N, C-alpha and C positions, 0 to 999 in steps of 0.2 A: 362427537359433539360434547362440549364441556357441560357439566351438570351443575356446578356450583358457581357462585358469583366470583370467587377467587380464581377459579379455573378459566372463566370467561375473560377476566382481566388479564390473566397470564397469557392467554391466547393473543389478546390485543397487543400486549407488550412484546411478545415474540415476533409478531408480524412487523411491528414498527422497527424493532432492532434488526430483523433480517433485511429489511429494505435499506436501512442506514448502512449496515455492514456491507451489503452487496455494492452499494454506490462507492464506498471507500475502497473496497477491493478492486473494483473496476478502474478507479482512478489510479491505483498503484500499478495496474497492468498497463494503463495508457502511458504513465510516466516511464515505465520500463521500456516500452516500445519507442518512446521519444529518445531515450538514452541510446538504444541500439541504433536508431536511425542516425543520430548525431555521431556515434562511433564509426559508422560506415562512411560518413563524409570526412572532409578534411578540416572543418572548422573546429579548432580546439576550444574556442571560447563558448561555442554553442554546446559542446560536449560538457564543459565544466558547469555551465548553468543548469543544464538538464540533469546532470549527475547530482548536483547539490539539491535540486528540488526533489529528486527521487529519494535521496538519502534522508532528507528532512521528513518526507511523507512516511518513509519506512519507520523512522524513529517514533513518530507520533502514533503509528499503527501498533508498534510493539508496546509503547507506553500504555495504550488503552487495551492491550491484550487482544487486539484484532488479529494479529499474527504472532507467532512465537518469536521471542527475543533473538534466538539463534538465527532464525531466518533473516531478520533485519541485519544482524552482524555479518552474515554471509553476503548479503546484498551490498553492504558498505565496503566489504573487502574487495568484492569484484569491481565496484566503482573505482576504488583506489587503484586497482590494477589497470583499469582502462585509462585513468587519468595519467598514470605514469608512463604507459606505453605510447 
C-alpha cells in the first residue's frame, strides 16, 4: 500500500493508464484478426480496408509509445505483402 500522497496518486494514474493501454492493445489484436479473416477470404476490397485500418492503428500506437516502432513497421510490411499477393 502506498504511504505518501504522491504514491497514492501514482497508483491511480497507473491503474487508469493500464486500463487505457489494455483497451488499445485489445483493439489492435481485434484489427489483426479482421485482417487475417479478410486475407483468408476472396474479397480484396475488404482486405484493403481492414489492412489500412490496422496499419493506421499500429502507427498511432507506435506514435504514443504503446508499442515499439519496429513492431509497427513489421506489421506494415506484412500488410503490404498481403495486399500485393
